[in-house]
PDB file of N, CA, C and O in Angstrom, chain B, residues numbered from 101:
ATOM      1  N   MET B 101       0.842  -1.179   0.000  1.00  0.00           N
ATOM      2  CA  MET B 101       0.000   0.000   0.000  1.00  0.00           C
ATOM      3  C   MET B 101       0.886   1.240   0.000  1.00  0.00           C
ATOM      4  O   MET B 101       1.877   1.276   0.730  1.00  0.00           O
ATOM      5  N   PRO B 102       0.562   2.254  -0.794  1.00  0.00           N
ATOM      6  CA  PRO B 102       1.364   3.467  -0.855  1.00  0.00           C
ATOM      7  C   PRO B 102       1.345   4.202   0.485  1.00  0.00           C
ATOM      8  O   PRO B 102       0.340   4.206   1.196  1.00  0.00           O
ATOM      9  N   SER B 103       2.455   4.811   0.803  1.00  0.00           N
ATOM     10  CA  SER B 103       2.560   5.573   2.036  1.00  0.00           C
ATOM     11  C   SER B 103       2.238   7.042   1.765  1.00  0.00           C
ATOM     12  O   SER B 103       2.797   7.648   0.851  1.00  0.00           O
ATOM     13  N   VAL B 104       1.344   7.603   2.556  1.00  0.00           N
ATOM     14  CA  VAL B 104       0.949   9.007   2.443  1.00  0.00           C
ATOM     15  C   VAL B 104       1.486   9.738   3.658  1.00  0.00           C
ATOM     16  O   VAL B 104       1.383   9.247   4.782  1.00  0.00           O
ATOM     17  N   THR B 105       2.065  10.923   3.433  1.00  0.00           N
ATOM     18  CA  THR B 105       2.644  11.729   4.495  1.00  0.00           C
ATOM     19  C   THR B 105       1.913  13.055   4.592  1.00  0.00           C
ATOM     20  O   THR B 105       1.641  13.699   3.579  1.00  0.00           O
ATOM     21  N   ALA B 106       1.594  13.464   5.823  1.00  0.00           N
ATOM     22  CA  ALA B 106       0.964  14.763   6.073  1.00  0.00           C
ATOM     23  C   ALA B 106       2.040  15.784   6.419  1.00  0.00           C
ATOM     24  O   ALA B 106       2.951  15.505   7.199  1.00  0.00           O
ATOM     25  N   HIS B 107       1.921  16.971   5.827  1.00  0.00           N
ATOM     26  CA  HIS B 107       2.870  18.058   6.064  1.00  0.00           C
ATOM     27  C   HIS B 107       2.115  19.282   6.569  1.00  0.00           C
ATOM     28  O   HIS B 107       1.036  19.594   6.065  1.00  0.00           O
ATOM     29  N   PRO B 108       2.675  19.981   7.565  1.00  0.00           N
ATOM     30  CA  PRO B 108       2.021  21.211   8.018  1.00  0.00           C
ATOM     31  C   PRO B 108       2.086  22.284   6.937  1.00  0.00           C
ATOM     32  O   PRO B 108       2.951  22.252   6.062  1.00  0.00           O
ATOM     33  N   THR B 109       1.174  23.216   7.013  1.00  0.00           N
ATOM     34  CA  THR B 109       1.168  24.384   6.137  1.00  0.00           C
ATOM     35  C   THR B 109       1.160  25.621   7.033  1.00  0.00           C
ATOM     36  O   THR B 109       1.006  25.493   8.247  1.00  0.00           O
ATOM     37  N   PRO B 110       1.323  26.808   6.464  1.00  0.00           N
ATOM     38  CA  PRO B 110       1.230  28.009   7.296  1.00  0.00           C
ATOM     39  C   PRO B 110      -0.131  28.159   7.985  1.00  0.00           C
ATOM     40  O   PRO B 110      -0.234  28.815   9.021  1.00  0.00           O
ATOM     41  N   ASN B 111      -1.161  27.556   7.415  1.00  0.00           N
ATOM     42  CA  ASN B 111      -2.501  27.588   8.003  1.00  0.00           C
ATOM     43  C   ASN B 111      -2.659  26.355   8.908  1.00  0.00           C
ATOM     44  O   ASN B 111      -2.624  25.232   8.405  1.00  0.00           O
ATOM     45  N   PRO B 112      -2.830  26.530  10.218  1.00  0.00           N
ATOM     46  CA  PRO B 112      -2.950  25.361  11.104  1.00  0.00           C
ATOM     47  C   PRO B 112      -4.191  24.511  10.842  1.00  0.00           C
ATOM     48  O   PRO B 112      -4.282  23.384  11.327  1.00  0.00           O
ATOM     49  N   ASN B 113      -5.142  25.040  10.082  1.00  0.00           N
ATOM     50  CA  ASN B 113      -6.340  24.274   9.745  1.00  0.00           C
ATOM     51  C   ASN B 113      -6.206  23.528   8.431  1.00  0.00           C
ATOM     52  O   ASN B 113      -7.173  22.924   7.969  1.00  0.00           O
ATOM     53  N   SER B 114      -5.020  23.554   7.814  1.00  0.00           N
ATOM     54  CA  SER B 114      -4.782  22.852   6.547  1.00  0.00           C
ATOM     55  C   SER B 114      -3.555  21.956   6.660  1.00  0.00           C
ATOM     56  O   SER B 114      -2.553  22.330   7.270  1.00  0.00           O
ATOM     57  N   LEU B 115      -3.646  20.777   6.068  1.00  0.00           N
ATOM     58  CA  LEU B 115      -2.504  19.877   5.935  1.00  0.00           C
ATOM     59  C   LEU B 115      -2.335  19.520   4.468  1.00  0.00           C
ATOM     60  O   LEU B 115      -3.310  19.370   3.732  1.00  0.00           O
ATOM     61  N   LYS B 116      -1.086  19.389   4.058  1.00  0.00           N
ATOM     62  CA  LYS B 116      -0.760  18.974   2.691  1.00  0.00           C
ATOM     63  C   LYS B 116      -0.339  17.502   2.766  1.00  0.00           C
ATOM     64  O   LYS B 116       0.543  17.139   3.544  1.00  0.00           O
ATOM     65  N   PHE B 117      -0.975  16.671   1.956  1.00  0.00           N
ATOM     66  CA  PHE B 117      -0.697  15.235   1.935  1.00  0.00           C
ATOM     67  C   PHE B 117       0.025  14.885   0.636  1.00  0.00           C
ATOM     68  O   PHE B 117      -0.427  15.249  -0.450  1.00  0.00           O
ATOM     69  N   THR B 118       1.147  14.179   0.753  1.00  0.00           N
ATOM     70  CA  THR B 118       1.911  13.750  -0.413  1.00  0.00           C
ATOM     71  C   THR B 118       2.108  12.238  -0.361  1.00  0.00           C
ATOM     72  O   THR B 118       1.942  11.605   0.681  1.00  0.00           O
ATOM     73  N   ALA B 119       2.468  11.676  -1.522  1.00  0.00           N
ATOM     74  CA  ALA B 119       2.749  10.244  -1.604  1.00  0.00           C
ATOM     75  C   ALA B 119       3.719  10.003  -2.745  1.00  0.00           C
ATOM     76  O   ALA B 119       3.636  10.647  -3.790  1.00  0.00           O
ATOM     77  N   GLU B 120       4.635   9.076  -2.538  1.00  0.00           N
ATOM     78  CA  GLU B 120       5.552   8.710  -3.620  1.00  0.00           C
ATOM     79  C   GLU B 120       4.793   8.096  -4.784  1.00  0.00           C
ATOM     80  O   GLU B 120       5.264   8.136  -5.920  1.00  0.00           O
ATOM     81  N   ALA B 121       3.626   7.528  -4.513  1.00  0.00           N
ATOM     82  CA  ALA B 121       2.835   6.873  -5.549  1.00  0.00           C
ATOM     83  C   ALA B 121       1.967   7.862  -6.334  1.00  0.00           C
ATOM     84  O   ALA B 121       1.174   7.456  -7.183  1.00  0.00           O
ATOM     85  N   ALA B 122       2.119   9.163  -6.048  1.00  0.00           N
ATOM     86  CA  ALA B 122       1.336  10.170  -6.790  1.00  0.00           C
ATOM     87  C   ALA B 122       1.618   9.983  -8.273  1.00  0.00           C
ATOM     88  O   ALA B 122       2.661   9.412  -8.591  1.00  0.00           O
ATOM     89  N   PRO B 123       0.794  10.407  -9.189  1.00  0.00           N
ATOM     90  CA  PRO B 123      -0.090  11.553  -9.080  1.00  0.00           C
ATOM     91  C   PRO B 123      -1.494  11.208  -8.571  1.00  0.00           C
ATOM     92  O   PRO B 123      -2.018  10.115  -8.785  1.00  0.00           O
ATOM     93  N   PHE B 124      -2.062  12.186  -7.895  1.00  0.00           N
ATOM     94  CA  PHE B 124      -3.447  12.060  -7.446  1.00  0.00           C
ATOM     95  C   PHE B 124      -4.414  12.327  -8.598  1.00  0.00           C
ATOM     96  O   PHE B 124      -5.501  11.752  -8.644  1.00  0.00           O
ATOM     97  N   ILE B 125      -4.015  13.204  -9.534  1.00  0.00           N
ATOM     98  CA  ILE B 125      -4.736  13.448 -10.783  1.00  0.00           C
ATOM     99  C   ILE B 125      -3.696  13.605 -11.878  1.00  0.00           C
ATOM    100  O   ILE B 125      -2.516  13.797 -11.588  1.00  0.00           O
ATOM    101  N   ASP B 126      -4.115  13.527 -13.120  1.00  0.00           N
ATOM    102  CA  ASP B 126      -3.159  13.600 -14.225  1.00  0.00           C
ATOM    103  C   ASP B 126      -2.570  14.991 -14.414  1.00  0.00           C
ATOM    104  O   ASP B 126      -1.364  15.133 -14.615  1.00  0.00           O
ATOM    105  N   ASP B 127      -3.411  16.015 -14.353  1.00  0.00           N
ATOM    106  CA  ASP B 127      -2.906  17.384 -14.497  1.00  0.00           C
ATOM    107  C   ASP B 127      -3.948  18.369 -13.968  1.00  0.00           C
ATOM    108  O   ASP B 127      -5.080  17.986 -13.672  1.00  0.00           O
ATOM    109  N   GLY B 128      -3.560  19.627 -13.853  1.00  0.00           N
ATOM    110  CA  GLY B 128      -4.472  20.664 -13.394  1.00  0.00           C
ATOM    111  C   GLY B 128      -4.695  20.607 -11.903  1.00  0.00           C
ATOM    112  O   GLY B 128      -3.837  20.152 -11.148  1.00  0.00           O
ATOM    113  N   LEU B 129      -5.863  21.076 -11.483  1.00  0.00           N
ATOM    114  CA  LEU B 129      -6.231  21.007 -10.080  1.00  0.00           C
ATOM    115  C   LEU B 129      -7.735  20.916  -9.952  1.00  0.00           C
ATOM    116  O   LEU B 129      -8.485  21.356 -10.824  1.00  0.00           O
ATOM    117  N   ILE B 130      -8.153  20.339  -8.857  1.00  0.00           N
ATOM    118  CA  ILE B 130      -9.570  20.233  -8.528  1.00  0.00           C
ATOM    119  C   ILE B 130      -9.748  20.874  -7.164  1.00  0.00           C
ATOM    120  O   ILE B 130      -9.101  20.469  -6.198  1.00  0.00           O
ATOM    121  N   SER B 131     -10.613  21.863  -7.077  1.00  0.00           N
ATOM    122  CA  SER B 131     -10.906  22.536  -5.821  1.00  0.00           C
ATOM    123  C   SER B 131     -12.339  22.209  -5.415  1.00  0.00           C
ATOM    124  O   SER B 131     -13.281  22.453  -6.169  1.00  0.00           O
ATOM    125  N   VAL B 132     -12.490  21.655  -4.217  1.00  0.00           N
ATOM    126  CA  VAL B 132     -13.803  21.247  -3.733  1.00  0.00           C
ATOM    127  C   VAL B 132     -14.084  21.982  -2.423  1.00  0.00           C
ATOM    128  O   VAL B 132     -13.370  21.814  -1.435  1.00  0.00           O
ATOM    129  N   ARG B 133     -15.138  22.797  -2.437  1.00  0.00           N
ATOM    130  CA  ARG B 133     -15.479  23.570  -1.239  1.00  0.00           C
ATOM    131  C   ARG B 133     -16.865  23.274  -0.700  1.00  0.00           C
ATOM    132  O   ARG B 133     -17.285  23.859   0.298  1.00  0.00           O
ATOM    133  N   SER B 134     -17.574  22.374  -1.353  1.00  0.00           N
ATOM    134  CA  SER B 134     -18.900  21.985  -0.882  1.00  0.00           C
ATOM    135  C   SER B 134     -19.223  20.609  -1.452  1.00  0.00           C
ATOM    136  O   SER B 134     -18.655  20.212  -2.470  1.00  0.00           O
ATOM    137  N   PRO B 135     -20.122  19.885  -0.813  1.00  0.00           N
ATOM    138  CA  PRO B 135     -20.511  18.589  -1.369  1.00  0.00           C
ATOM    139  C   PRO B 135     -21.050  18.698  -2.796  1.00  0.00           C
ATOM    140  O   PRO B 135     -20.859  17.787  -3.602  1.00  0.00           O
ATOM    141  N   ALA B 136     -21.715  19.797  -3.109  1.00  0.00           N
ATOM    142  CA  ALA B 136     -22.265  19.975  -4.457  1.00  0.00           C
ATOM    143  C   ALA B 136     -21.161  20.121  -5.507  1.00  0.00           C
ATOM    144  O   ALA B 136     -21.375  19.812  -6.679  1.00  0.00           O
ATOM    145  N   SER B 137     -19.976  20.594  -5.087  1.00  0.00           N
ATOM    146  CA  SER B 137     -18.879  20.798  -6.037  1.00  0.00           C
ATOM    147  C   SER B 137     -17.902  19.618  -6.050  1.00  0.00           C
ATOM    148  O   SER B 137     -16.837  19.708  -6.661  1.00  0.00           O
ATOM    149  N   ALA B 138     -18.253  18.521  -5.387  1.00  0.00           N
ATOM    150  CA  ALA B 138     -17.340  17.379  -5.289  1.00  0.00           C
ATOM    151  C   ALA B 138     -17.060  16.732  -6.634  1.00  0.00           C
ATOM    152  O   ALA B 138     -15.987  16.162  -6.830  1.00  0.00           O
ATOM    153  N   GLY B 139     -17.996  16.810  -7.556  1.00  0.00           N
ATOM    154  CA  GLY B 139     -17.773  16.259  -8.882  1.00  0.00           C
ATOM    155  C   GLY B 139     -17.609  14.754  -8.867  1.00  0.00           C
ATOM    156  O   GLY B 139     -18.045  14.073  -7.939  1.00  0.00           O
ATOM    157  N   GLU B 140     -16.971  14.246  -9.913  1.00  0.00           N
ATOM    158  CA  GLU B 140     -16.834  12.813 -10.111  1.00  0.00           C
ATOM    159  C   GLU B 140     -15.575  12.213  -9.485  1.00  0.00           C
ATOM    160  O   GLU B 140     -15.496  10.997  -9.305  1.00  0.00           O
ATOM    161  N   HIS B 141     -14.587  13.054  -9.152  1.00  0.00           N
ATOM    162  CA  HIS B 141     -13.332  12.501  -8.641  1.00  0.00           C
ATOM    163  C   HIS B 141     -13.548  11.900  -7.258  1.00  0.00           C
ATOM    164  O   HIS B 141     -14.137  12.548  -6.393  1.00  0.00           O
ATOM    165  N   PRO B 142     -13.078  10.666  -7.031  1.00  0.00           N
ATOM    166  CA  PRO B 142     -13.315   9.999  -5.751  1.00  0.00           C
ATOM    167  C   PRO B 142     -12.786  10.778  -4.542  1.00  0.00           C
ATOM    168  O   PRO B 142     -13.381  10.712  -3.466  1.00  0.00           O
ATOM    169  N   LEU B 143     -11.681  11.514  -4.697  1.00  0.00           N
ATOM    170  CA  LEU B 143     -11.141  12.256  -3.569  1.00  0.00           C
ATOM    171  C   LEU B 143     -11.976  13.486  -3.234  1.00  0.00           C
ATOM    172  O   LEU B 143     -11.867  14.030  -2.135  1.00  0.00           O
ATOM    173  N   GLY B 144     -12.804  13.926  -4.168  1.00  0.00           N
ATOM    174  CA  GLY B 144     -13.715  15.035  -3.883  1.00  0.00           C
ATOM    175  C   GLY B 144     -14.680  14.684  -2.761  1.00  0.00           C
ATOM    176  O   GLY B 144     -15.191  15.573  -2.080  1.00  0.00           O
ATOM    177  N   ALA B 145     -14.933  13.400  -2.565  1.00  0.00           N
ATOM    178  CA  ALA B 145     -15.841  12.953  -1.513  1.00  0.00           C
ATOM    179  C   ALA B 145     -15.314  13.258  -0.114  1.00  0.00           C
ATOM    180  O   ALA B 145     -16.073  13.187   0.853  1.00  0.00           O
ATOM    181  N   LEU B 146     -14.039  13.592   0.016  1.00  0.00           N
ATOM    182  CA  LEU B 146     -13.509  13.970   1.333  1.00  0.00           C
ATOM    183  C   LEU B 146     -14.267  15.156   1.920  1.00  0.00           C
ATOM    184  O   LEU B 146     -14.337  15.301   3.140  1.00  0.00           O
ATOM    185  N   ILE B 147     -14.830  16.000   1.071  1.00  0.00           N
ATOM    186  CA  ILE B 147     -15.561  17.173   1.546  1.00  0.00           C
ATOM    187  C   ILE B 147     -16.792  16.764   2.361  1.00  0.00           C
ATOM    188  O   ILE B 147     -17.306  17.554   3.153  1.00  0.00           O
ATOM    189  N   ARG B 148     -17.256  15.549   2.170  1.00  0.00           N
ATOM    190  CA  ARG B 148     -18.444  15.075   2.901  1.00  0.00           C
ATOM    191  C   ARG B 148     -18.116  14.590   4.312  1.00  0.00           C
ATOM    192  O   ARG B 148     -19.021  14.283   5.087  1.00  0.00           O
ATOM    193  N   VAL B 149     -16.825  14.519   4.648  1.00  0.00           N
ATOM    194  CA  VAL B 149     -16.415  14.106   5.993  1.00  0.00           C
ATOM    195  C   VAL B 149     -16.671  15.268   6.948  1.00  0.00           C
ATOM    196  O   VAL B 149     -16.252  16.397   6.692  1.00  0.00           O
ATOM    197  N   ASP B 150     -17.355  14.986   8.038  1.00  0.00           N
ATOM    198  CA  ASP B 150     -17.643  16.016   9.031  1.00  0.00           C
ATOM    199  C   ASP B 150     -16.344  16.640   9.538  1.00  0.00           C
ATOM    200  O   ASP B 150     -15.452  15.937  10.013  1.00  0.00           O
ATOM    201  N   GLY B 151     -16.246  17.953   9.432  1.00  0.00           N
ATOM    202  CA  GLY B 151     -15.056  18.666   9.884  1.00  0.00           C
ATOM    203  C   GLY B 151     -14.145  19.122   8.758  1.00  0.00           C
ATOM    204  O   GLY B 151     -13.271  19.961   8.977  1.00  0.00           O
ATOM    205  N   ILE B 152     -14.332  18.582   7.545  1.00  0.00           N
ATOM    206  CA  ILE B 152     -13.525  19.014   6.394  1.00  0.00           C
ATOM    207  C   ILE B 152     -14.308  20.050   5.613  1.00  0.00           C
ATOM    208  O   ILE B 152     -15.478  19.847   5.287  1.00  0.00           O
ATOM    209  N   CYS B 153     -13.641  21.185   5.310  1.00  0.00           N
ATOM    210  CA  CYS B 153     -14.342  22.282   4.639  1.00  0.00           C
ATOM    211  C   CYS B 153     -13.751  22.639   3.279  1.00  0.00           C
ATOM    212  O   CYS B 153     -14.343  23.436   2.551  1.00  0.00           O
ATOM    213  N   ASP B 154     -12.597  22.072   2.916  1.00  0.00           N
ATOM    214  CA  ASP B 154     -11.979  22.405   1.632  1.00  0.00           C
ATOM    215  C   ASP B 154     -10.997  21.303   1.248  1.00  0.00           C
ATOM    216  O   ASP B 154     -10.240  20.816   2.087  1.00  0.00           O
ATOM    217  N   VAL B 155     -11.014  20.917  -0.022  1.00  0.00           N
ATOM    218  CA  VAL B 155     -10.086  19.913  -0.541  1.00  0.00           C
ATOM    219  C   VAL B 155      -9.521  20.446  -1.853  1.00  0.00           C
ATOM    220  O   VAL B 155     -10.276  20.811  -2.754  1.00  0.00           O
ATOM    221  N   LEU B 156      -8.203  20.492  -1.960  1.00  0.00           N
ATOM    222  CA  LEU B 156      -7.525  20.918  -3.183  1.00  0.00           C
ATOM    223  C   LEU B 156      -6.676  19.750  -3.664  1.00  0.00           C
ATOM    224  O   LEU B 156      -5.775  19.298  -2.958  1.00  0.00           O
ATOM    225  N   ILE B 157      -6.967  19.264  -4.865  1.00  0.00           N
ATOM    226  CA  ILE B 157      -6.286  18.089  -5.411  1.00  0.00           C
ATOM    227  C   ILE B 157      -5.423  18.533  -6.582  1.00  0.00           C
ATOM    228  O   ILE B 157      -5.914  19.156  -7.523  1.00  0.00           O
ATOM    229  N   THR B 158      -4.138  18.212  -6.522  1.00  0.00           N
ATOM    230  CA  THR B 158      -3.204  18.477  -7.625  1.00  0.00           C
ATOM    231  C   THR B 158      -2.515  17.157  -7.956  1.00  0.00           C
ATOM    232  O   THR B 158      -2.691  16.176  -7.233  1.00  0.00           O
ATOM    233  N   PRO B 159      -1.738  17.113  -9.032  1.00  0.00           N
ATOM    234  CA  PRO B 159      -1.023  15.866  -9.311  1.00  0.00           C
ATOM    235  C   PRO B 159      -0.085  15.446  -8.173  1.00  0.00           C
ATOM    236  O   PRO B 159       0.010  14.258  -7.864  1.00  0.00           O
ATOM    237  N   ALA B 160       0.605  16.400  -7.549  1.00  0.00           N
ATOM    238  CA  ALA B 160       1.637  16.078  -6.565  1.00  0.00           C
ATOM    239  C   ALA B 160       1.161  16.012  -5.120  1.00  0.00           C
ATOM    240  O   ALA B 160       1.808  15.364  -4.297  1.00  0.00           O
ATOM    241  N   PHE B 161       0.060  16.659  -4.791  1.00  0.00           N
ATOM    242  CA  PHE B 161      -0.388  16.686  -3.404  1.00  0.00           C
ATOM    243  C   PHE B 161      -1.885  16.953  -3.312  1.00  0.00           C
ATOM    244  O   PHE B 161      -2.531  17.379  -4.270  1.00  0.00           O
ATOM    245  N   VAL B 162      -2.407  16.684  -2.117  1.00  0.00           N
ATOM    246  CA  VAL B 162      -3.791  17.021  -1.777  1.00  0.00           C
ATOM    247  C   VAL B 162      -3.731  17.849  -0.503  1.00  0.00           C
ATOM    248  O   VAL B 162      -3.159  17.417   0.498  1.00  0.00           O
ATOM    249  N   THR B 163      -4.321  19.039  -0.541  1.00  0.00           N
ATOM    250  CA  THR B 163      -4.406  19.864   0.664  1.00  0.00           C
ATOM    251  C   THR B 163      -5.833  19.777   1.191  1.00  0.00           C
ATOM    252  O   THR B 163      -6.801  19.987   0.459  1.00  0.00           O
ATOM    253  N   VAL B 164      -5.937  19.464   2.472  1.00  0.00           N
ATOM    254  CA  VAL B 164      -7.231  19.342   3.130  1.00  0.00           C
ATOM    255  C   VAL B 164      -7.299  20.391   4.234  1.00  0.00           C
ATOM    256  O   VAL B 164      -6.377  20.524   5.038  1.00  0.00           O
ATOM    257  N   SER B 165      -8.405  21.135   4.262  1.00  0.00           N
ATOM    258  CA  SER B 165      -8.626  22.128   5.311  1.00  0.00           C
ATOM    259  C   SER B 165      -9.788  21.679   6.178  1.00  0.00           C
ATOM    260  O   SER B 165     -10.783  21.143   5.689  1.00  0.00           O
ATOM    261  N   LYS B 166      -9.641  21.908   7.470  1.00  0.00           N
ATOM    262  CA  LYS B 166     -10.658  21.515   8.431  1.00  0.00           C
ATOM    263  C   LYS B 166     -11.322  22.752   9.022  1.00  0.00           C
ATOM    264  O   LYS B 166     -10.806  23.864   8.910  1.00  0.00           O
ATOM    265  N   THR B 167     -12.459  22.544   9.646  1.00  0.00           N
ATOM    266  CA  THR B 167     -13.112  23.622  10.373  1.00  0.00           C
ATOM    267  C   THR B 167     -12.338  23.873  11.666  1.00  0.00           C
ATOM    268  O   THR B 167     -11.561  23.026  12.107  1.00  0.00           O
ATOM    269  N   GLU B 168     -12.555  25.037  12.265  1.00  0.00           N
ATOM    270  CA  GLU B 168     -11.872  25.388  13.513  1.00  0.00           C
ATOM    271  C   GLU B 168     -12.122  24.352  14.611  1.00  0.00           C
ATOM    272  O   GLU B 168     -11.211  24.017  15.367  1.00  0.00           O
ATOM    273  N   SER B 169     -13.341  23.852  14.696  1.00  0.00           N
ATOM    274  CA  SER B 169     -13.706  22.955  15.799  1.00  0.00           C
ATOM    275  C   SER B 169     -13.251  21.509  15.595  1.00  0.00           C
ATOM    276  O   SER B 169     -13.240  20.731  16.549  1.00  0.00           O
ATOM    277  N   ALA B 170     -12.879  21.143  14.386  1.00  0.00           N
ATOM    278  CA  ALA B 170     -12.451  19.769  14.111  1.00  0.00           C
ATOM    279  C   ALA B 170     -11.015  19.552  14.596  1.00  0.00           C
ATOM    280  O   ALA B 170     -10.255  20.505  14.767  1.00  0.00           O
ATOM    281  N   SER B 171     -10.660  18.297  14.813  1.00  0.00           N
ATOM    282  CA  SER B 171      -9.339  17.940  15.325  1.00  0.00           C
ATOM    283  C   SER B 171      -8.550  17.149  14.275  1.00  0.00           C
ATOM    284  O   SER B 171      -9.064  16.204  13.675  1.00  0.00           O
ATOM    285  N   TRP B 172      -7.297  17.554  14.068  1.00  0.00           N
ATOM    286  CA  TRP B 172      -6.443  16.780  13.158  1.00  0.00           C
ATOM    287  C   TRP B 172      -6.186  15.382  13.709  1.00  0.00           C
ATOM    288  O   TRP B 172      -5.952  14.450  12.940  1.00  0.00           O
ATOM    289  N   ASP B 173      -6.225  15.224  15.036  1.00  0.00           N
ATOM    290  CA  ASP B 173      -6.026  13.893  15.615  1.00  0.00           C
ATOM    291  C   ASP B 173      -7.083  12.918  15.102  1.00  0.00           C
ATOM    292  O   ASP B 173      -6.808  11.732  14.921  1.00  0.00           O
ATOM    293  N   ASP B 174      -8.285  13.423  14.872  1.00  0.00           N
ATOM    294  CA  ASP B 174      -9.355  12.584  14.340  1.00  0.00           C
ATOM    295  C   ASP B 174      -9.313  12.482  12.816  1.00  0.00           C
ATOM    296  O   ASP B 174      -9.517  11.407  12.252  1.00  0.00           O
ATOM    297  N   LEU B 175      -9.046  13.612  12.156  1.00  0.00           N
ATOM    298  CA  LEU B 175      -9.144  13.659  10.696  1.00  0.00           C
ATOM    299  C   LEU B 175      -7.923  13.113   9.962  1.00  0.00           C
ATOM    300  O   LEU B 175      -8.073  12.475   8.920  1.00  0.00           O
ATOM    301  N   ARG B 176      -6.713  13.350  10.483  1.00  0.00           N
ATOM    302  CA  ARG B 176      -5.486  12.939   9.768  1.00  0.00           C
ATOM    303  C   ARG B 176      -5.490  11.451   9.419  1.00  0.00           C
ATOM    304  O   ARG B 176      -5.231  11.114   8.264  1.00  0.00           O
ATOM    305  N   PRO B 177      -5.774  10.534  10.370  1.00  0.00           N
ATOM    306  CA  PRO B 177      -5.759   9.108  10.007  1.00  0.00           C
ATOM    307  C   PRO B 177      -6.815   8.749   8.966  1.00  0.00           C
ATOM    308  O   PRO B 177      -6.568   7.914   8.096  1.00  0.00           O
ATOM    309  N   LEU B 178      -7.972   9.365   9.048  1.00  0.00           N
ATOM    310  CA  LEU B 178      -9.044   9.086   8.098  1.00  0.00           C
ATOM    311  C   LEU B 178      -8.645   9.541   6.689  1.00  0.00           C
ATOM    312  O   LEU B 178      -8.810   8.796   5.723  1.00  0.00           O
ATOM    313  N   VAL B 179      -8.120  10.766   6.578  1.00  0.00           N
ATOM    314  CA  VAL B 179      -7.703  11.292   5.272  1.00  0.00           C
ATOM    315  C   VAL B 179      -6.563  10.439   4.717  1.00  0.00           C
ATOM    316  O   VAL B 179      -6.573  10.072   3.542  1.00  0.00           O
ATOM    317  N   THR B 180      -5.587  10.127   5.559  1.00  0.00           N
ATOM    318  CA  THR B 180      -4.447   9.318   5.123  1.00  0.00           C
ATOM    319  C   THR B 180      -4.907   7.968   4.582  1.00  0.00           C
ATOM    320  O   THR B 180      -4.444   7.535   3.526  1.00  0.00           O
ATOM    321  N   SER B 181      -5.809   7.302   5.290  1.00  0.00           N
ATOM    322  CA  SER B 181      -6.259   5.980   4.838  1.00  0.00           C
ATOM    323  C   SER B 181      -7.045   6.072   3.529  1.00  0.00           C
ATOM    324  O   SER B 181      -6.924   5.192   2.676  1.00  0.00           O
ATOM    325  N   ARG B 182      -7.839   7.113   3.363  1.00  0.00           N
ATOM    326  CA  ARG B 182      -8.587   7.263   2.098  1.00  0.00           C
ATOM    327  C   ARG B 182      -7.648   7.553   0.930  1.00  0.00           C
ATOM    328  O   ARG B 182      -7.858   7.046  -0.172  1.00  0.00           O
ATOM    329  N   LEU B 183      -6.623   8.356   1.159  1.00  0.00           N
ATOM    330  CA  LEU B 183      -5.659   8.642   0.091  1.00  0.00           C
ATOM    331  C   LEU B 183      -4.871   7.390  -0.266  1.00  0.00           C
ATOM    332  O   LEU B 183      -4.631   7.124  -1.444  1.00  0.00           O
ATOM    333  N   GLU B 184      -4.463   6.615   0.744  1.00  0.00           N
ATOM    334  CA  GLU B 184      -3.722   5.377   0.482  1.00  0.00           C
ATOM    335  C   GLU B 184      -4.582   4.383  -0.283  1.00  0.00           C
ATOM    336  O   GLU B 184      -4.098   3.731  -1.208  1.00  0.00           O
ATOM    337  N   ALA B 185      -5.844   4.260   0.087  1.00  0.00           N
ATOM    338  CA  ALA B 185      -6.752   3.343  -0.618  1.00  0.00           C
ATOM    339  C   ALA B 185      -6.943   3.785  -2.057  1.00  0.00           C
ATOM    340  O   ALA B 185      -7.001   2.949  -2.958  1.00  0.00           O
ATOM    341  N   TYR B 186      -7.043   5.094  -2.285  1.00  0.00           N
ATOM    342  CA  TYR B 186      -7.213   5.616  -3.634  1.00  0.00           C
ATOM    343  C   TYR B 186      -5.994   5.298  -4.502  1.00  0.00           C
ATOM    344  O   TYR B 186      -6.143   4.936  -5.669  1.00  0.00           O
ATOM    345  N   LEU B 187      -4.802   5.431  -3.945  1.00  0.00           N
ATOM    346  CA  LEU B 187      -3.564   5.204  -4.715  1.00  0.00           C
ATOM    347  C   LEU B 187      -3.236   3.732  -4.879  1.00  0.00           C
ATOM    348  O   LEU B 187      -2.440   3.374  -5.747  1.00  0.00           O
ATOM    349  N   ASP B 188      -3.825   2.878  -4.072  1.00  0.00           N
ATOM    350  CA  ASP B 188      -3.498   1.439  -4.084  1.00  0.00           C
ATOM    351  C   ASP B 188      -3.983   0.764  -5.351  1.00  0.00           C
ATOM    352  O   ASP B 188      -3.790  -0.440  -5.522  1.00  0.00           O
TER     353      ASP B 188
END
């Protein structure tokens, strides 16, 4: 299974996730800020996770932003496992 690593960003409510097995998409970027904008990409569904408010998908990384009240202790393992399953 591919290994996904979380990296801090200047925004404490956002983490950047990378994987050696990338790309997450072929090119461009996908920005998801609501369930209605999730589109067809499977990683867009991360926006439906309680506490996640923004998902940015690029070929090299996925940045996930959480709400103020959500905890990275709860969300990081869930996001990591979904990204690993997607890349597997």
